[in-house]
C-alpha positions as CSV (number, residue, x, y, z in Angstrom):
1,E,0.0,0.0,0.0
2,M,1.3,3.5,-1.0
3,Q,0.2,6.9,0.0
4,L,-0.1,9.0,-3.3
5,T,-0.5,12.8,-3.3
6,P,-1.4,15.1,-6.2
7,V,1.4,16.8,-8.2
8,S,0.4,20.4,-8.6
9,S,2.9,21.1,-11.4
10,Y,1.4,18.5,-13.7
11,P,-0.4,20.4,-16.6
12,G,-3.3,17.9,-16.8
13,Y,-4.3,19.1,-20.3
14,M,-5.6,16.5,-22.8
15,P,-6.4,17.7,-26.3
16,G,-10.0,17.1,-27.5
17,F,-12.3,18.2,-30.3
18,F,-15.9,19.1,-31.0
19,A,-18.1,19.4,-34.1
20,S,-21.4,21.2,-34.3
21,Y,-24.2,21.9,-36.6
22,L,-26.3,25.1,-35.9
23,Y,-29.6,26.2,-37.4
24,N,-30.3,30.0,-37.3
25,I,-33.8,31.4,-37.2
26,D,-34.1,35.2,-37.5
27,F,-37.3,36.9,-36.4
28,P,-39.0,39.2,-38.9
29,T,-37.8,42.4,-37.1
30,D,-34.1,41.5,-37.7
31,N,-33.5,42.5,-34.1
32,A,-33.6,39.0,-32.6
33,G,-33.3,35.4,-33.4
34,V,-33.0,31.9,-32.1
35,V,-30.2,29.4,-32.7
36,I,-30.5,25.7,-32.1
37,G,-28.2,22.8,-33.0
38,L,-26.4,19.6,-32.3
39,E,-22.9,19.3,-31.0
40,Y,-20.4,16.4,-30.4
41,N,-17.7,16.9,-27.7
42,N,-14.7,14.8,-26.9
43,Y,-12.5,16.2,-24.1
44,G,-10.5,15.0,-21.2
45,I,-8.5,15.9,-18.1
46,A,-5.5,14.2,-16.4
47,A,-3.9,14.2,-13.0
48,K,-0.6,12.9,-11.7
49,Y,-0.1,11.4,-8.2
50,E,3.2,10.4,-6.6
51,T,4.6,9.1,-3.3
52,V,6.2,11.5,-0.8
53,N,9.7,10.5,-1.9
54,G,8.8,10.8,-5.6
55,R,9.9,7.2,-6.4
56,Y,6.5,6.0,-7.6
57,S,3.8,7.8,-9.6
58,M,0.5,7.3,-11.3
59,V,-1.2,9.2,-14.1
60,E,-5.0,9.1,-14.1
61,K,-6.8,10.2,-17.3
62,H,-10.5,10.8,-17.7
63,R,-12.0,11.1,-21.2
64,I,-15.7,12.2,-21.9
65,N,-17.7,11.8,-25.1
66,A,-20.9,13.9,-25.1
67,I,-23.7,15.0,-27.4
68,G,-25.0,18.5,-26.7
69,V,-28.0,20.5,-27.7
70,P,-27.2,24.2,-27.8
71,V,-30.1,26.7,-27.6
72,F,-29.6,30.4,-27.5
73,L,-31.1,33.8,-28.3
74,K,-29.3,36.4,-30.3
75,F,-30.3,40.0,-30.2
76,G,-29.0,43.4,-31.2
77,P,-29.5,46.3,-33.7
78,K,-30.5,45.4,-37.3
79,F,-28.5,42.3,-38.0
80,Y,-28.0,42.8,-41.7
81,K,-26.6,46.3,-41.4
82,K,-23.9,45.9,-38.8
83,Q,-23.7,42.1,-38.4
84,K,-23.2,42.7,-34.7
85,Y,-25.3,40.9,-32.0
86,A,-25.0,39.3,-28.6
87,F,-25.9,35.7,-27.5
88,L,-27.5,34.4,-24.4
89,G,-28.3,30.7,-24.0
90,A,-27.3,27.3,-22.7
91,Q,-26.2,23.9,-23.9
92,F,-27.7,20.6,-22.5
93,N,-25.2,17.7,-22.6
94,F,-25.8,14.0,-22.7
95,H,-22.7,12.0,-21.9
96,I,-22.4,9.0,-24.1
97,N,-19.2,7.5,-22.6
98,V,-17.0,8.4,-19.7
99,S,-13.7,6.4,-19.4
100,E,-10.9,6.3,-16.9
101,N,-7.4,5.1,-17.4
102,Q,-4.7,4.7,-14.7
103,T,-1.1,4.3,-15.6
104,P,1.2,3.4,-12.6
105,S,4.9,3.8,-12.9
106,W,5.7,0.7,-10.8
107,L,4.4,-1.7,-13.5
108,N,6.8,-0.3,-16.1
109,A,9.9,-1.5,-14.4
Protein backbone atom coordinates (compact mmCIF):
# COMPACT_ATOMS: atom_id res chain seq x y z
CA GLU A 1 0.00 0.00 0.00
CA MET A 2 1.31 3.47 -0.96
CA GLN A 3 0.16 6.95 -0.04
CA LEU A 4 -0.12 9.02 -3.25
CA THR A 5 -0.48 12.80 -3.27
CA PRO A 6 -1.41 15.08 -6.23
CA VAL A 7 1.40 16.75 -8.20
CA SER A 8 0.39 20.40 -8.59
CA SER A 9 2.92 21.14 -11.38
CA TYR A 10 1.42 18.49 -13.73
CA PRO A 11 -0.45 20.36 -16.55
CA GLY A 12 -3.35 17.87 -16.80
CA TYR A 13 -4.34 19.10 -20.28
CA MET A 14 -5.63 16.53 -22.76
CA PRO A 15 -6.42 17.66 -26.31
CA GLY A 16 -9.95 17.14 -27.53
CA PHE A 17 -12.27 18.24 -30.31
CA PHE A 18 -15.85 19.13 -31.04
CA ALA A 19 -18.07 19.35 -34.08
CA SER A 20 -21.36 21.21 -34.28
CA TYR A 21 -24.24 21.94 -36.61
CA LEU A 22 -26.26 25.07 -35.86
CA TYR A 23 -29.56 26.21 -37.35
CA ASN A 24 -30.27 29.96 -37.28
CA ILE A 25 -33.80 31.45 -37.22
CA ASP A 26 -34.11 35.24 -37.47
CA PHE A 27 -37.30 36.94 -36.35
CA PRO A 28 -39.03 39.23 -38.94
CA THR A 29 -37.83 42.38 -37.11
CA ASP A 30 -34.15 41.46 -37.73
CA ASN A 31 -33.46 42.50 -34.11
CA ALA A 32 -33.55 39.03 -32.58
CA GLY A 33 -33.29 35.38 -33.44
CA VAL A 34 -32.97 31.85 -32.10
CA VAL A 35 -30.17 29.38 -32.74
CA ILE A 36 -30.51 25.65 -32.06
CA GLY A 37 -28.23 22.81 -32.98
CA LEU A 38 -26.43 19.59 -32.27
CA GLU A 39 -22.86 19.29 -31.01
CA TYR A 40 -20.42 16.42 -30.38
CA ASN A 41 -17.73 16.92 -27.71
CA ASN A 42 -14.66 14.83 -26.94
CA TYR A 43 -12.53 16.18 -24.10
CA GLY A 44 -10.49 15.02 -21.15
CA ILE A 45 -8.49 15.87 -18.07
CA ALA A 46 -5.53 14.18 -16.39
CA ALA A 47 -3.89 14.22 -12.97
CA LYS A 48 -0.60 12.88 -11.67
CA TYR A 49 -0.06 11.45 -8.19
CA GLU A 50 3.22 10.41 -6.59
CA THR A 51 4.64 9.09 -3.33
CA VAL A 52 6.17 11.46 -0.80
CA ASN A 53 9.71 10.54 -1.88
CA GLY A 54 8.79 10.79 -5.60
CA ARG A 55 9.89 7.23 -6.36
CA TYR A 56 6.51 5.98 -7.63
CA SER A 57 3.84 7.84 -9.56
CA MET A 58 0.52 7.26 -11.26
CA VAL A 59 -1.18 9.23 -14.05
CA GLU A 60 -4.98 9.13 -14.10
CA LYS A 61 -6.80 10.19 -17.30
CA HIS A 62 -10.52 10.82 -17.75
CA ARG A 63 -12.05 11.15 -21.25
CA ILE A 64 -15.65 12.22 -21.92
CA ASN A 65 -17.72 11.85 -25.12
CA ALA A 66 -20.93 13.86 -25.12
CA ILE A 67 -23.71 15.03 -27.41
CA GLY A 68 -24.98 18.52 -26.68
CA VAL A 69 -28.02 20.51 -27.73
CA PRO A 70 -27.19 24.24 -27.76
CA VAL A 71 -30.12 26.65 -27.61
CA PHE A 72 -29.57 30.40 -27.47
CA LEU A 73 -31.13 33.75 -28.28
CA LYS A 74 -29.31 36.39 -30.30
CA PHE A 75 -30.26 40.05 -30.17
CA GLY A 76 -28.96 43.44 -31.24
CA PRO A 77 -29.55 46.28 -33.72
CA LYS A 78 -30.53 45.44 -37.30
CA PHE A 79 -28.55 42.26 -38.03
CA TYR A 80 -28.04 42.81 -41.74
CA LYS A 81 -26.62 46.33 -41.44
CA LYS A 82 -23.86 45.95 -38.84
CA GLN A 83 -23.68 42.15 -38.42
CA LYS A 84 -23.22 42.67 -34.66
CA TYR A 85 -25.29 40.93 -32.01
CA ALA A 86 -25.03 39.30 -28.56
CA PHE A 87 -25.86 35.73 -27.54
CA LEU A 88 -27.53 34.37 -24.42
CA GLY A 89 -28.28 30.69 -23.96
CA ALA A 90 -27.34 27.27 -22.67
CA GLN A 91 -26.23 23.86 -23.86
CA PHE A 92 -27.66 20.60 -22.55
CA ASN A 93 -25.16 17.72 -22.63
CA PHE A 94 -25.82 13.99 -22.71
CA HIS A 95 -22.70 11.98 -21.86
CA ILE A 96 -22.36 8.96 -24.13
CA ASN A 97 -19.18 7.54 -22.63
CA VAL A 98 -16.96 8.40 -19.68
CA SER A 99 -13.71 6.44 -19.44
CA GLU A 100 -10.89 6.35 -16.91
CA ASN A 101 -7.35 5.09 -17.43
CA GLN A 102 -4.73 4.72 -14.68
CA THR A 103 -1.06 4.25 -15.58
CA PRO A 104 1.16 3.41 -12.59
CA SER A 105 4.94 3.78 -12.90
CA TRP A 106 5.71 0.72 -10.77
CA LEU A 107 4.38 -1.66 -13.47
CA ASN A 108 6.79 -0.28 -16.13
CA ALA A 109 9.94 -1.52 -14.36
